[in-house]
N, C-alpha and C positions, 0 to 999 in steps of 0.2 A: 504494500500500500504506500502510495506516495506521501512524503512528509509535507507536501505543500497543502496549505489550508484550502478547504473547499469553500469557495465563495457562494453565498446564496444567490439564487436567480433573482435578478432585478427585473421587475415588470414595469413597463411604462404606466404612468398614471393615466387613468381615463380622463380625457378632456371633458370639461363641463360644457355641455351643449345648451346654449341658450335657446329656449323655445322660440319658434318663428311666430311673428305676428299674424301670419296667414296660415290656414290649415294646409295639410299635405297636398301632394300633387294630384292624387286620385280625386279628392273632393273638389279642389279648385278646377281641375280639368273637366270634371263632370258638370259643375255649375256653369262653366264657360260654354261648353257644348250645348247644354240645355238652353241657356240664354240665347245663343246664336240660332239654335234651331227654332225656337218659338218666335223670335223677332225677325229673322232673316230667311232661313232656309224653308220654313213651312209656308210663309206667304209666297215665296218664289215658286215652290213646288206646286202650290194650288194654281198659280197663274199659268205655269206650263201645262199642268193637267187640263185646265180649262181650255187652253189654246189647242191642245192635242185633240180635244173632243170635236173640234170643227172639222177635222180630217185634213189630210195633206192637200187635196185639191181645193177645198174651201179656203184653207190658210194661204195657199199660193195665190188664189184669186184675190183675196183681200190685200195681200202684201204687194202684189203687182198692180194694184189700182193706181192710176196716174196721180190722183190727189194724195194718196198715202205715200207714194214714192217721193213726191215733191216735198211733203212735210218732213219725211225722214231725211231727205237730202239737205233741207234747210237746217234742221236741228243739228245733225252731226257735222255738216260742213262748217257752219258758223261756230259751233262749239270748238272744233279743232283750231279754227283761226283765232278765236278769242283766247284759247289756252296758250297758243304760241305767242300772241301779243303779250299776255300776262307774264309768260316766262321771261321774256326779254326785259320788259319794263319793271317787272318785279325784282329782277337782279339789280337793275340800276337803282331802284328806290332803296333796296336793302343795303346796297353799297354806300349810298349817300348817308342814310340814317346811321350806319355803323361806323364809318370812317371819318365823318366830319362832325364838328360841333358848330351850331349856328343858332341864332334866335328863332324860336318857333319849332325847333326840332321835336320836342316832346308833343306838341300839338299835331304835327304831321304824322308822327308815329302813332298817335291815338286815332287819327283819321283813317289810317290804313285798315283798322278793324271795324270801321263804320258799317260796311256791308254785312258783317256778321250780326250786328245788333239791329240794323234798320229793317223793318218789315219789307218784304219784297214788293208788296203793292205800293207802299209809300215810295220806294225807289223807282218803280215804274212810272208813277204819276209825276214825280220830280223830273225824271229824264224826258218824259213826253212834253212837259211844260217848258223845259229848258231848250229842247231841240225842235220844238214845233216851228212852223214857218214864221210865226210872229214871236218866237221866244228869244231870250237873250243871246243864245248862240245860234239858234236856228235861223233867225233873220239875216245875220251877216253871211252865214253859209248859203242860204237861199239866194242871196244877191250874187254869190259866186257860182251859182248853178248846182250847189250840192244840197240835196235833200236828205235829211237824216231820219226824222220821225216818220213813222208809218211806212218804212222801207226795210229791206234786209239789213241795211247799214245801221238802222236803229236797234235791231235785234243784236247786232254785233257789239254795239256800245253797251247795251244792257248786260250782255254776257261777260264782257271785259270787266265791267264794274263789280259784278258779284264774284268773279273768280280771282281778282287781284290779291286779296289778302292771303290766299293759299300760297301763291308764288313768292310773296314777300317773306312770310313767316317761316317757310321751310328753308329758305336760303340764308336768312339773316344770321342764325347762329354759326354757320360755317364761315361766313364772311368775317365774323369776329375772330375766328380761330386762325385765319391766314396770317402767317408771320410776315411782317413788312420786310424783314431782312432778306427773304427770298426775292422780293421785287427789287430791292437794292442790289443784290448780287447779280440779277439779270441785267440791270442797267449798267453795272460796272463792267460786265462781260461784253457790253456793246449791243445788247438786244434792244430793238425798237420797242415803243410802247405797245404796238399791236402784237408783236411777237411775245412780249412779256405777258400780255393778257391771255393769249392763246395757249402758251406753254406753261405758265406758272399759275395764273389765277383761275382760269376756267376748269382745268382738269379736276381739282377737288370739289368743285361746285356742281359738276354735271349731274351726279346722282340726285342731289337735292333739287336741282332745277327740274329734272324729270319727275320727281315726286310731286312738286308743285304743279307741274303741267298736268299730271294725271288727276290730281284733286280738282284743279280748275275745270278740266274737261268733264269730269263726272258731275260736278255741280252744274255746269252749263247745260249738259244734255237734258237734265230733268227740270231746268228752271222754267217757271210758269208765271209767277206773279209779277215780276219786274219786266216781263217781255210783252205780255198781252196789251199793256197800255201804250207801248211805244212801237209795236210791230205793224199795226194796221190790220193784221189778220186776214189778208187777202189770199184766197186759195190759189195755189200754184206759184205764189209770189212771196208772201211773208207769213205764211201759216206754219206754225211749229207743230211737231208731233204731239207734245202734251196737250195742246189746245184741241187738236183733232180727236184725241181720246175723250176729252171732256164733252166735245160736241156729240160724239157717237153715244156716250152714256146718256146725254140729255134726250137723244132720239131713241133710247132704249135698244140701241144696237150693241148689245153686250158682246156679241161675237166679234164684231169689227174692232171694238175697243180692246178686247183681250188679245186679238191678233197683233195689233199695233204695239201694245205693251210688251208682248212676248218678243217681237222682233227688236224693239228697243233694248230689251234685256240682253238678248243674245249679241247684238251689235256692240253694246256697251261693254259686256264681258270680254268679247274678243279684242276690242280696242284697249281696254285696261290690261289684259293679259299681254298684249304686244308691248305696251309701254313698260310693264314690269319686267319683261324679258330684256328689253333694251337697258333698263335701269340696272338690272343684275349684271349684265355684260359690262356696263360702264364701271360698275364698282370693282369687278374683277380686273378690268383693263387698267384702271388707274390705281389699283391697290387699296381700295377702301372696302370695308366690310359693312 
């Protein structure tokens, strides 16, 4: 037997686990799934089930109706255009509010969130009054031959108004995180301002810009209250799909309303899926998770 003393086995002390403020994964996951099922998945499933009851031939006939196609083209085309405008000017506004200090900055920063708090009907009435042919902005524009109210251009203005906060607030935190030293290094190395913007500033902001674009697009597609007052609602010209759904419901044409709603759902899902795929690629491309 060895003369060396046998040391007792030392066991690590059990760490004290502080209880979580939230319950475990199974319970929280179950509550989240149940909440989403009741509020999102179940209504969408009922909508698709109701649309499938029309039959493929009936659904195709309703979707290919010229008036329905014109309304869908107006809604989705102008929503994409409004989201693109918001993405560009949202970045500009976020940059100014984050990088510069000037009188009235807090007021402008608060005004960005105004479309969130303002009722959509009030926004529509205000825009229609402002851009009417005898309005403060409508009259000078009419003198130049530009008519905004009661045209597709009026719809575009309303959709830009309601979607702007999404593009500003998603980009603003990342603008604050950009280190100014990287811009200074690019300038020292001889890069022009345009090249510094393209190679240094924009890459980390692209995922956030795409997120704001997707949110603004989703808001614009389903917008109703702020549009109907400024659109003119002319069939084949300035009639949006949500308004056409309301019209068909008032006519007790539930099949037609369901068909248009189902098509809007599928088109919106496809567009948002494509935007999310592009956003995921840009995150991996520029090294952001």
